[in-house]
C-alpha positions in Angstrom: 0.0 0.0 -0.1 1.2 3.5 -0.8 2.1 6.1 1.8 -0.9 7.8 3.2 -1.3 11.4 2.1 -1.2 14.5 4.3 -4.0 14.4 7.0 -6.9 16.7 6.1 -7.2 19.6 8.7 -10.0 19.3 11.0 -12.8 21.9 10.2 -15.1 23.2 12.7 -18.5 24.4 11.6 -18.3 27.7 13.5 -21.1 29.4 11.5 -23.6 26.6 12.3 -22.5 26.4 15.9 -22.9 30.2 16.2 -26.4 30.0 14.6 -27.5 27.2 16.9 -26.1 29.1 20.0 -27.8 32.4 19.0 -31.0 30.9 17.8 -30.9 32.5 14.5 -32.2 29.5 12.7 -35.7 28.7 11.7 -37.1 29.0 15.1 -39.1 32.3 15.7 -37.8 34.8 18.2 -39.5 34.7 21.5 -41.8 37.6 22.2 -40.8 39.9 25.0 -42.9 39.4 28.2 -45.7 42.0 28.9 -44.6 43.8 32.1 -47.2 45.8 34.2 -45.9 48.9 35.8 -46.5 48.8 39.7 -45.4 52.4 40.7 -48.1 54.9 41.3 -47.5 58.5 41.9 -49.0 61.8 42.9 -51.1 63.5 40.3 -48.8 66.6 40.0 -45.8 64.4 39.0 -46.9 61.0 38.2 -45.1 58.6 35.8 -47.0 59.8 32.8 -44.8 59.3 29.9 -44.7 58.2 26.3 -43.0 54.8 26.7 -46.2 53.0 25.5 -47.4 55.7 23.3 -47.4 59.4 23.9 -50.0 60.5 26.5 -50.1 57.5 28.8 -49.5 56.8 32.5 -48.0 53.7 34.0 -50.8 51.8 36.0 -50.3 51.2 39.6 -50.7 47.8 41.6 -51.1 47.7 45.3 -48.6 45.6 47.3 -49.6 42.2 48.2 -48.7 38.5 48.0 -47.4 37.4 44.5 -50.0 36.0 42.2 -49.8 33.3 39.7 -48.8 34.4 36.2 -52.0 35.0 34.2 -52.4 34.0 30.6 -52.1 37.0 28.3 -55.0 37.5 26.0 -53.8 38.5 22.4 -55.4 41.7 21.2 -55.3 42.8 17.7 -53.8 46.3 17.2 -56.0 48.9 15.5 -55.2 49.3 11.9 -54.5 52.9 10.7 -57.6 54.3 8.8 -57.3 54.1 5.1 -58.9 56.0 2.3 -61.2 53.3 1.4 -64.5 54.1 3.1 -66.2 50.9 1.9 -64.3 48.4 4.0 -66.2 45.6 5.7 -66.4 45.9 9.6 -63.7 43.8 11.3 -65.9 42.9 14.2 -69.6 41.8 13.6 -71.3 43.0 16.7 -74.9 42.0 17.8 -76.5 45.2 18.7 -78.5 45.2 21.9 -82.2 46.3 21.9 -82.2 49.7 23.4 -86.0 50.0 23.6 -87.2 51.2 26.9 -83.7 52.5 28.1 -84.1 56.1 29.1 -80.5 56.9 30.2 -77.5 55.6 28.6 -74.3 55.8 30.7 -71.1 54.4 31.5 -70.8 51.7 34.1 -67.6 51.7 36.4 -66.7 48.5 38.1 -65.8 48.6 41.7 -62.9 46.5 43.3 -65.2 43.6 44.1 -66.6 43.2 40.5 -65.0 41.1 37.9 -65.0 42.1 34.3 -65.8 38.5 33.2 -69.1 38.7 35.0 -70.3 41.5 32.5 -69.0 39.8 29.4 -71.0 36.9 27.8 -68.7 34.5 26.0 -71.7 32.8 24.3 -72.9 36.0 22.5 -71.7 38.4 19.8 -72.6 41.7 21.6 -69.8 44.2 21.7 -68.4 46.1 24.8 -65.9 48.9 24.9 -63.8 48.6 28.1 -61.6 51.4 29.5 -58.7 50.7 31.9 -57.8 53.9 33.8 -56.4 55.1 37.0 -57.8 58.1 38.8 -54.4 59.7 39.5 -53.5 59.8 35.7 -54.1 63.1 34.1 -54.5 61.4 30.6 -57.3 59.3 32.1 -58.9 62.5 33.5 -58.7 64.3 30.1 -60.4 61.4 28.3 -63.1 61.1 30.9 -65.7 63.5 29.5 -65.2 62.1 26.0 -65.6 58.5 27.2 -68.7 59.4 29.3 -70.5 60.7 26.2 -70.0 57.5 24.2 -73.0 55.6 25.6 -75.3 58.2 24.1 -73.5 58.1 20.8 -73.8 54.3 20.5 -76.9 53.1 22.5 -76.7 49.7 21.1 -73.3 49.0 22.6 -72.1 48.7 26.1 -69.4 50.7 27.9 -67.5 49.7 30.9 -64.6 51.2 32.9 -62.4 49.8 35.6 -59.5 51.0 37.8 -56.4 49.3 36.6 -54.7 49.7 40.0 -57.6 47.7 41.7 -57.7 45.0 38.8 -54.1 44.4 38.4 -54.6 40.8 37.3 -57.0 41.8 34.4 -54.6 44.5 33.5 -51.7 42.2 33.1 -54.0 39.5 31.3 -55.1 42.0 28.6 -51.6 43.6 28.2 -52.3 47.0 29.9 -48.8 48.4 30.3 -50.1 52.0 30.4 -53.3 53.8 31.0 -55.7 54.9 29.6 -56.2 51.6 27.6 -59.3 51.0 25.6 -60.3 47.5 24.3 -63.2 46.5 22.2 -64.6 43.1 23.2 -66.9 40.7 21.3 -68.5 38.6 23.8 -65.6 37.9 26.2 -62.8 38.1 23.6 -60.8 41.3 23.1 -60.8 42.1 19.4 -59.1 45.6 19.0 -57.3 48.2 20.9 -57.5 51.9 20.5 -54.0 53.1 19.7 -54.5 56.9 18.9 -52.9 59.4 21.2 -55.6 61.9 20.3 -58.4 60.6 22.5 -61.4 62.6 21.8 -65.1 61.9 21.1 -64.6 62.1 17.3 -61.6 59.8 17.2 -63.5 57.4 19.5 -66.5 57.5 17.1 -64.2 56.8 14.1 -62.5 53.8 16.0 -65.9 52.1 16.8 -67.2 52.8 13.3 -64.1 51.3 11.6 -64.2 48.2 13.8 -67.9 47.4 13.9 -69.5 49.5 11.1 -72.0 51.0 13.5 -72.6 54.6 13.0 -72.7 57.0 15.9 -75.5 59.5 16.5 -74.5 62.8 15.0 -76.2 65.0 17.5 -74.2 63.8 20.4 -71.5 66.1 21.8 -69.6 66.4 25.1 -71.8 68.2 27.6 -71.3 69.7 31.1 -72.7 66.6 32.7 -70.0 64.4 31.0 -67.3 66.5 32.8 -68.9 65.7 36.0 -69.1 61.9 35.7 -69.5 59.0 36.0 -65.8 58.8 35.1 -64.0 61.4 37.0 -62.4 64.2 35.1 -60.6 65.7 38.1 -57.5 64.0 39.4 -57.9 62.1 42.6 -55.3 62.6 45.3 -54.8 59.8 47.9 -52.3 58.0 50.0 -49.7 56.2 47.9 -49.7 52.8 49.8 -47.1 51.2 47.6 -44.6 54.1 48.2 -45.4 54.1 51.9 -44.9 50.3 52.1 -41.5 50.6 50.2 -40.4 53.4 52.6 -41.2 51.4 55.8 -39.5 48.3 54.3 -36.2 50.2 53.5 -36.2 51.9 56.8 -36.6 48.5 58.7 -33.8 47.1 56.6 -31.5 50.0 57.4 -32.3 49.8 61.1 -31.7 46.0 61.2 -28.3 46.4 59.3 -27.2 49.1 61.7 -28.0 46.9 64.7 -26.2 44.0 63.2 -23.2 46.2 62.5 -23.1 47.3 66.1 -23.2 43.7 67.4 -20.3 42.7 65.2 -18.1 45.6 66.5 -18.8 44.4 70.0 -17.9 40.9 69.1 -14.6 41.7 67.2 -12.7 43.1 70.2 -13.7 40.2 72.5 -12.4 37.7 69.9 -9.0 39.6 69.7 -8.6 39.5 73.5 -9.3 35.7 73.6 -6.5 35.2 70.9 -4.0 37.3 73.0 -4.6 35.1 76.0 
């Protein structure tokens, strides 16, 4: 047999290894987790910022025991209005019978009420739900316009809830900033209002583009809409989360100080024992 030829150099598939480690193959990149802000603030200088869109406040969640991670409900973002006015409605809503209803108004859920109790999963009726906080100035400026919507659309239902009191629902439906407006069909969220200009007219256009239901043309924001039911004046109250954080920090500093003093007393005693 002839002499063997020169050994072939070992080649490492560095590109394939890098792709496998970085996950740049066929696998889809993981979506970032939805985080719910839990830092409320005073109305005069709250965390109202444009992180989740201009004109939004980070919702607050009161301190408490950790909850199980809720399942996030997917919500389709609102598509920008096009020039074609003959588009079919994206959501087919079953309009409720408004016969006999004298006063059309917004219903605000209290802390003991669950949103799912007001949404029927077996029906096709539509409900517009507002997530707000009473200390957010953007929620307050939206209030009179949202209060007038039930008169403009008497065949639809309108609900509002304090995101700081319903933190699990806020996280479930991806409320990372308030105000957050969702359109539900039955118990399923179908669309989210994404405009930064939150007025009665833009809300009318949003509902019409999604459902095909036209608003009453004679409805406008009145003096009564500024008075309620959704408050248009910022609510001042005790920031319980901040108070809890300050007390916890003060307790930790006091504990660390006492432990440090104890160690200082022990160290000289130990040195004296070693000298003996």
